[in-house]
C-alpha positions in Angstrom: 0.0 0.0 0.0 2.8 2.4 0.8 4.4 1.8 -2.6 1.1 2.5 -4.4 -0.4 5.3 -2.3 0.7 7.9 -4.8 -1.4 6.4 -7.5 -4.3 4.8 -5.6 -6.5 6.2 -2.8 -5.6 4.7 0.6 -9.2 4.2 1.4 -9.8 2.1 -1.7 -6.7 -0.1 -1.0 -7.7 -0.6 2.6 -11.2 -1.7 1.6 -9.9 -4.1 -1.1 -7.2 -5.6 1.2 -9.6 -5.6 4.2 -7.3 -3.6 6.5 -8.2 -0.6 8.6 -7.1 2.9 7.6 -6.0 3.6 11.2 -3.9 0.4 11.3 -2.1 1.4 8.0 -1.2 4.9 9.3 -0.1 3.4 12.7 2.2 1.0 10.8 3.7 3.9 8.8 4.7 5.6 12.0 6.0 2.5 13.8 9.8 2.1 13.9 11.4 -0.9 12.3 11.8 -3.8 14.7 15.1 -5.1 15.9 14.6 -8.3 13.9 13.9 -6.4 10.7 17.0 -4.3 11.2 19.1 -7.4 11.8 17.7 -9.0 8.7 18.6 -6.0 6.6 22.2 -6.0 7.9 22.5 -9.7 7.4 21.1 -9.6 3.9 23.7 -7.0 2.9 26.5 -9.3 4.1 24.8 -12.3 2.3 24.7 -10.3 -1.0 28.3 -9.3 -0.6 29.4 -12.9 -0.1 27.3 -14.0 -3.0 28.9 -11.5 -5.3 32.4 -12.4 -4.1 31.6 -16.1 -4.9 30.8 -15.0 -8.5 27.1 -15.6 -7.7 27.7 -19.3 -7.2 27.4 -19.9 -3.4 24.2 -21.4 -1.9 23.0 -21.1 1.6 25.4 -23.6 3.2 28.6 -22.0 1.9 27.3 -18.5 2.7 26.4 -19.7 6.2 30.0 -21.0 6.7 31.5 -17.8 5.4 29.4 -15.7 7.8 30.7 -17.7 10.7 34.3 -17.8 9.7 34.9 -14.3 8.2 32.4 -12.3 10.3 31.8 -14.3 13.4 28.1 -14.2 12.7 26.3 -17.3 14.2 22.9 -17.6 12.6 20.8 -20.6 11.4 21.3 -21.9 7.9 17.6 -21.9 7.3 17.5 -18.1 8.1 20.3 -17.6 5.5 18.3 -19.6 2.9 15.1 -17.6 3.7 16.9 -14.2 3.3 18.5 -15.4 0.1 15.1 -16.3 -1.3 13.7 -12.9 -0.3 16.7 -11.2 -2.1 16.3 -13.5 -5.1 19.7 -15.0 -4.7 20.5 -18.6 -5.5 23.6 -20.8 -6.0 24.8 -22.0 -9.4 23.0 -24.9 -11.0 24.4 -27.8 -13.0 23.9 -28.9 -16.6 24.8 -32.2 -18.3 28.5 -33.0 -18.3 30.3 -34.5 -21.4 33.4 -36.7 -21.2 36.1 -36.2 -23.8 38.5 -39.1 -23.4 38.3 -42.2 -25.6 39.7 -45.7 -24.7 42.5 -47.2 -26.8 42.0 -51.0 -27.1 45.7 -51.4 -27.8 46.9 -49.2 -24.9 48.7 -50.4 -21.8 46.2 -50.3 -18.9 47.3 -49.9 -15.4 45.5 -51.8 -12.6 43.0 -50.0 -10.4 44.8 -49.1 -7.2 41.9 -47.1 -5.9 38.7 -49.2 -6.3 36.5 -46.1 -5.8 38.0 -45.4 -2.4 38.7 -41.7 -2.8 40.1 -41.1 0.6 43.6 -40.5 2.0 44.9 -39.1 5.3 47.5 -36.8 3.9 48.4 -34.7 0.8 50.2 -36.0 -2.3 49.3 -39.7 -1.7 46.5 -40.0 -4.2 45.9 -37.8 -7.3 43.0 -38.0 -9.8 43.2 -36.7 -13.3 40.9 -36.2 -16.3 40.3 -34.0 -19.4 37.4 -31.8 -20.4 36.7 -29.4 -23.2 36.1 -25.6 -23.2 34.1 -24.2 -26.1 35.1 -20.8 -27.5 34.0 -18.8 -30.6 37.5 -19.7 -32.0 37.2 -23.5 -31.4 37.6 -25.9 -28.6 40.3 -25.8 -25.9 41.0 -28.9 -23.8 41.8 -28.7 -20.1 43.8 -31.5 -18.4 44.0 -31.4 -14.6 45.5 -33.2 -11.6 43.6 -33.0 -8.3 44.9 -34.0 -4.9 42.3 -36.2 -3.2 43.1 -35.1 0.3 42.5 -31.4 -0.1 40.6 -31.2 -3.4 43.4 -28.8 -4.6 44.3 -28.6 -8.3 48.0 -29.3 -8.2 48.6 -29.4 -12.0 46.7 -28.4 -15.1 47.4 -27.6 -18.7 45.4 -26.3 -21.7 45.9 -26.9 -25.4 43.9 -27.0 -28.7 44.5 -30.7 -29.1 44.0 -34.0 -27.1 47.5 -35.4 -27.6 49.4 -37.0 -24.8 51.6 -33.9 -24.4 48.5 -32.2 -22.8 48.3 -34.6 -19.8 52.1 -34.9 -19.5 52.2 -31.1 -19.1 49.5 -31.2 -16.4 51.5 -34.0 -14.6 54.7 -32.1 -14.9 53.2 -29.0 -13.3 51.9 -31.2 -10.4 55.4 -32.8 -10.0 57.2 -29.4 -10.0 54.8 -27.9 -7.5 54.4 -30.8 -5.1 57.5 -33.0 -5.4 55.6 -36.1 -4.2 57.0 -39.5 -3.1 55.2 -42.6 -4.3 51.9 -40.8 -5.2 49.2 -42.8 -7.0 47.9 -41.1 -10.2 44.3 -42.3 -10.9 42.5 -41.7 -14.2 40.2 -43.3 -16.7 41.4 -45.5 -19.5 41.5 -42.8 -22.1 44.1 -43.3 -24.9 46.2 -40.4 -23.5 46.6 -42.1 -20.1 47.4 -45.6 -21.6 50.0 -44.2 -24.0 53.6 -45.2 -23.8 54.8 -41.6 -23.4 52.6 -41.1 -20.3 53.7 -44.4 -18.8 57.3 -43.6 -19.3 56.9 -40.2 -17.6 55.3 -41.8 -14.6 58.1 -44.3 -14.3 60.7 -41.6 -14.5 59.0 -39.6 -11.7 58.2 -42.5 -9.5 54.4 -42.0 -10.0 52.2 -45.1 -9.7 49.5 -45.0 -12.4 46.0 -46.4 -11.6 43.0 -46.6 -14.0 39.4 -47.3 -13.6 37.2 -49.4 -15.9 36.0 -48.2 -19.3 33.0 -45.9 -19.5 32.3 -45.9 -15.7 32.2 -42.4 -14.3 32.1 -43.7 -10.7 35.7 -45.1 -11.1 36.9 -41.5 -11.4 34.1 -39.8 -9.5 36.2 -37.1 -7.9 37.6 -35.8 -11.2 34.0 -35.8 -12.6 32.8 -33.8 -9.6 35.5 -31.2 -10.1 34.6 -30.7 -13.8 30.9 -30.5 -12.8 31.9 -27.6 -10.5 33.9 -25.9 -13.3 30.9 -26.3 -15.6 28.4 -24.9 -13.1 30.5 -22.0 -11.8 32.4 -20.9 -14.9 31.6 -22.5 -18.2 27.8 -22.3 -18.0 28.0 -18.6 -17.1 30.5 -17.3 -19.7 30.9 -17.3 -23.5 34.5 -16.9 -24.6 35.2 -14.9 -27.8 38.8 -16.1 -28.0 40.9 -18.9 -26.7 43.1 -16.3 -24.9 40.1 -15.1 -23.1 39.2 -18.7 -22.1 42.7 -19.4 -20.9 42.8 -16.3 -18.7 39.3 -17.1 -17.2 40.3 -20.7 -16.4 43.6 -19.6 -14.9 41.9 -17.0 -12.7 39.1 -19.4 -11.6 41.6 -22.1 -10.6 44.4 -20.1 -9.1 42.4 -17.0 -8.0 39.2 -18.6 -6.7 39.0 -22.5 -6.5 42.3 -23.3 -4.8 42.6 -20.4 -2.3 38.9 -19.5 -1.6 36.2 -21.9 -2.7 34.6 -23.7 0.2 33.9 -27.5 0.0 31.4 -29.3 2.2 33.6 -32.3 2.2 36.4 -30.2 3.7 34.3 -28.8 6.5 33.5 -25.8 4.4 37.1 -24.8 4.0 39.0 -24.1 0.8 41.7 -26.5 -0.4 44.5 -24.1 0.5 43.1 -23.5 4.0 42.5 -27.2 4.5 46.1 -27.9 3.7 47.3 -25.2 6.1 45.2 -26.7 8.9 46.9 -30.1 8.1 50.3 -28.5 8.3 49.6 -26.8 11.6 48.3 -30.1 13.1 51.3 -32.0 11.9 53.8 -29.5 13.3 
């Protein structure tokens, strides 16, 4: 009624809405309640966190950020209710497409993981996979290596082809950054991972290759989950005019957002970097 009183008579609106005129004017003069003021302040912080997450966080991640960064202890249901009122929502997922193809003649490593994607320390189990990134100038292909313990991307590479050099470059980045000892490298049985060149690089670096079965997403579920997050939070929301633009966006998303800041429910709503720091402090 307040929003429309300049264009419609108050008396008519009160009659149609079955409220008293005196009650409406009393409401106009009544100060805002403490709860309403608190909701306004909380909504402002929720909107700020949502923008900082590139409009991807849902209620649970925002609830965790309010507690960790601002010391605000509120219920998750209240956060969800205020998000709905402000028309805020987390990113949604579309269908994911796998790009690797098996090579019947390739050398297949045994499955050392057996769907047990758990480890009690960093650089003991890595998972790897490849996806494509569409641009107006053609496809780019992204290969990544993810540490199972912290969900951190420890190696990645992008090229315009799907040759073995792509996954070797991602592995080399992981080896340079982490310098592991006896790490398991788990992937699907795509022809790049069963190639002689990749097997040779693993032997040189002391990496133990592991491969799931053909055409079974559950055998590399953590890698699939990471690419689903990439699709939901970046690729679904952007259209890249050039390959250079796509490369910069993926670099910024991985190194500027995903590794240092993005919260994971499986890590107690901490980011990969913060989860590793907590591990280092507890081990010291």
